[in-house]
N, C-alpha and C positions, 0 to 999 in steps of 0.2 A: 047477330053478333055472337061469336062463340065464347065459351067460358074463359079461355086464355085472354082474349082481348078485354073482356069485362074485368078480369083480375088486374090486367095492366092499367086500365082506365081508373079503377078504384085506387090502385097504388099511387098513380100520378095525382089523383085528387088529394091524397094524403101527403103529398110533397115529395114522393120518390122521383128520382131522375135517372134515366138511362142514357148513356152517351156512347153511341156507336155500336150498340148491341140490340139484339131482338130475340126474345124467347120464341121458340118455334117447336112444333111437333116434328120429331125425327122418326121416320118410318122404322118400326120395329124396336124403338128404344125409348118411346115416351117423349117427354118434353126436355129440351136442352136449350142452351143459349148460344147463338151464333153471332159472329162479327158482321156488322153491316158494311163496314169499310176496313181498310188496313189500319191497324192499331200499333202504336209504338209501345215499348216497355214503359211501365210506370204511369200508364194512362188510367185515370179514374173512369170506370165504365158503369158503376152503379153507386148511387148515393141514396141512403135510406135515412131520413130524419127520425129523431127519437119518437115523434108522435105517430109514426107508422109502425113502430116496433110493438109486438104483442108479448107481454110478459106478466109478471106478478101484478103490476099496477093496472092492467086492463081487464083482469078477471072481475066480473061484476060482483058487487056485494050480495046480490041475490043468490049467488053461488057460494061465495066464501063464508057467509054467515051460517050456512048449514053444514060446513065441514070443519073438521078439527083444526085448531090453530097451528098444529105441528105438521100439517100435511105438506108434502114436498111441492116445490114449484112445478116439477114434472107432473105430479098428480093433479094440481090445480089447473094447469093448462089443458090437460087431458079432459078434465071435467068441463071446461069451457067449450072445447071442441065437441064433446059428446052432447052437451045440453043445448048449445046455441047453434044449431045447424044452419039456420037462416043467415047468421052473421058470417058463416064460413062457406057459403054456397059455391061461389066460383072456385075458391081454393080446393074445396072438397071434390069438385069434378075433375081436377087435374092430378091429384095425388093417387098413389096406388090404391086399388080396391082391397077390401078385406080378403078376398080370395087370393090376390097376389101376395099380400103380406103373410097370410096363413101358410102359403107355400114357401116363401123365401125366409121368413124369420124363425130361427130355431126355437125361440121361446114358445111358439105355438105347436111345435111338433110333438108327436107321442113320445113318452119317456124312453121307449126303446131306441128311437132314433137319436134323441138327445144324448143318450149314453154312448153313442158311437161318434160323437163329436171329438175332435182333437182336444188335448188337455186345456189349452188356453181358452178356446171357445166354450168348452164345457163349464169352466170356472166362471166366465163372464155371464153365461146364460143362467147359471145358478144364482148369481148376484141379482140379475134382472128379475128372476122369479120372486126373490125375497122382496125387492122394491115394489114390484107390481102388487103382490099380495097385500102389502101394507097399505098402499094407496087404494086398492080396491075395497078393503075392509072399511076404510074411512069414508070412501065415496058411497058405498052401499048403506052405511049408517045414515048418511045425510040424505040420500035419495034411494029409499028402500025398494022402489019398484023398478029399478034399473036392471038392464040385462048386462051380464058380464062381458059378452062378446062385443057389445057396442062400446063399452068403456075400454076394453083391451085394444080395440081397433084405434080409438083416439089416442090411447097411451103409446101405442107403437108409432103412430104418426108423429107424435111429439118426439119420441126417442130417435126416429130416423131423420127428422127434419129440423130439430132444434139447434140453436146456435148459443155459444157462450155469451153471457151478457152480464154487465156489472152496473148496479145502481146502489146507492146507500142502503136501500131496503133489502137488496139481494145479498149483501155482504154477510148477513147473519146466517145464510144457508151454506152448506158445503159447496166447494167450488164446482163439483160436477152437477150440482142442481141449480146453478145460476143460468137458467135457460130463457130463451126467447124464440118466438116464431117471427120470421122476417119475410115479408112478401117479396116475391120475385127472386130474392137471394137463394131460396131453397130450390129453385129450378135449375141451378148449375149442377151438373153431374160431377162426380168425384174423379180425381186422378192422383197418383202418388205425388206429383208435383203440379201445381196449378196456380191460378191467380190468387193474390193475397187478399184475405178478409181482415179488415181493420175496424175496430170499434172504439168509440169514445163516448162521453156523456151526450154528445150531439147526435149520435146515431152510428150507422155503419157505412162503410164504403168498400167496394171491391176494386182492386187495382191490378192491371195486367202485369204478369211476371216476366213476359217476353214479348216479342213482336208477334202479331197475329195477322193473317191475311183475311180479306173479305170472304165470308162464307165458312170460315173455320170455326169449329166449336171451341168455346172457352169453358174451362172447367176450374173448379176450386179443389183444394186439398182439405180433407176433413182432419188431417193430422198425419203424423209419422206412425202409421199403424200397420201391423201385420195383417195378413189375410184372415187369420183366425179372429182378430178383433173386428174386421170389417164384416165377416160373416155373422158373428154374434150380434153386433150392434146395428148393422144396416142391411143384412140379408144378401150380400154379394161378395165376390172376391175379384181381384184383378189378375189378369194374365201376366202382366209385367208390373211387379211391385217391389222396388228395391228396398222397401222397409220390411219386407217379409222375412220370416225366420222360423226356425224349428224350436218349439217350446219343449224344454226337457225338465220341467218342474217335477213331474211325478217320478221320473227316473232318478234325478239327482237326489231328491229328498229320500227316496227309498234306500240310497247307499249311505246316507249320513246317520250318525248316532243322534239320539235325542239331545245330548249335550252340544253337539255341533249345530243342530237346528236351533237350539236356544241361543247359542252364541251368534248365529247369523241374524236372528230376529232382533237381538239387542243392538246389532250394528246396522240394522235396516236392510239386510240382504236376504230376506226370507223367501223371496219369489222372483219372478222375472228372469228365470234362467234360460235366456233365449240365445240361440246361436244364429247370428246373422252372417251374410256373406262378408261383411266388413267388421266382424267381431274382433276385438282386441283383448289383450290379456288382462285388462283392468275391469272387464265386464263382470256382472254378478255371477255369471256361470263359472268363470275361471276362479273367482274368489271362493265359491262354494266347493269346487273340486279340489282346490289347494288346501282348504281347511280339512278335508278328509285325510290328507296326508301329513297334517301337522304333527310334529313329534312331541317329546316330553317337555320341550321348552315352551309349548303353547303356540297359538297362532301368531304368525308374523304379519300382522295386519298392514303395516306400512309397505312391506314388499308386495303383498297381495294387491293392494289398492294401486300401487305404482306400476304393477305389471312386471317387476323385476324378479329374477331368480333369487332363491335364498340358499342358505348352506345345506338345507335338507333336500334340495332339488325338487320342490313341490310343483314347480311349473312344468317340468318335464314329465313328472308322474301324472299331472292333471291332463296333459295332452294324450297320454296313453289311455287314461280312463275315459276321456271323451270319445275316443275311437270305439271303445267297448259300448258306451251308451248309444252312440250313433248306430251301431249294428243292431242293438236291441230295438231302437226306434224304427229302423228300417224294416225289421221283421214284423213289428207290430203294425206298421202302416200297410205292408203287403198282406198280412193276415186280415186286416180290416177290409181291404179292398175285396178280398175273396169272400168274406162274410157278407158284404153288401150285395154282391152279385147273386147270392142265394136267398136273400130276404124277399118276402112277399110284401110289397108296400103299395098301398092304394095310390099314393102320390109318387109316381116314378120320378118326378122332377126333384123331389127331396133327396132321393137316393143318388141322382145324378150330381146334385150339389155336393153331397158328402164325398162321392167318388172323385169328383174333380179336386176337392181340397186334399184328400188323402193322396191322390196322385201327385199333387204339388209337393207334398211332404216327402214322398218317396224320392222324387227328383232332387230335392234339397239335401236329403240325408246322403244320397249317393255322391252328390257333388262335394259335400263336406268331407266324406270319407276319402274321396280322391285327393282333396286338398291336404288332408291330414297325412295321407300316404306319401304325397310328394314332399311335404315338409320333413317327414321322418327320413326319407331317402336323402334329402339334402343335408340333414344333420349328420347322418352316418357316412 
């Protein structure tokens, strides 16, 4: 009996039910979930009872009593995975290896490569570094003979395979740290749009979002995320991702005065200056650009938030400024691609991952500039 079948059998022993689906090894792509029969939209295909969910309540006291009470749920689950290998044997044989995660996850890359990440991915990886360092320091204090790589591997597995979960005990943690590991559910691969993942105090269930034919792969969506987010948090990007966008945080903030930046922070618009294909004039990006042109009368926040033009014409000016920023972004992306080609990197795959992402940003910047040009011509 192989590891996958053992994992399925154990999950069923814990009360998990699969309806019309079968996890299988997909050549060249690892494990995925396929439809065993034709499935209608709204069909429950996986039901995971609460007793099968692994979260804060399942970490043994033999582990938690040696760790700081303030340790994150992420850190505790990683400790459980790192220390109780026999309890995770079948699952551990199916998840990516350390070598695979080391190649794919930017957190493990040399600093020189991390410096070449796009702005959004770089920011997210920096946040990960802070979180991991804090968890590692607590873990090392409780288990002083531990190897950092072993714990980092477990930490990354939790990061890439964890699900949002709520219990009364978890509500005292930040929302992003309310995590659980769910058997079988983490075998679904990601798509920009996929099956629905629903949770309640009784457990989890996954429901089809559309009709599927027998033999077709079923996927879930990890959320409405850009490829920068997916790269930083999961170690991959999607070829077709309608949630993708160009992050202009660094460029926008470089054009604003300290007073304008302070005003944005007070209003809750200090970041997420993303240009998406479907961006509208109420987005954070437009609000920040319009603030740059606010006159002596001060910001007209109502017009900015509503997306309407004001007496000072800040919306039209913001459109002109956006074209300038996009040209800067395009030059930066093209220069980065050239720099990547000349770098000597032991792991060529990492360079390929970066080049693929910057290539996507080049395409999006060019498309956005073409759209801006068409809009300007239509106005004139």
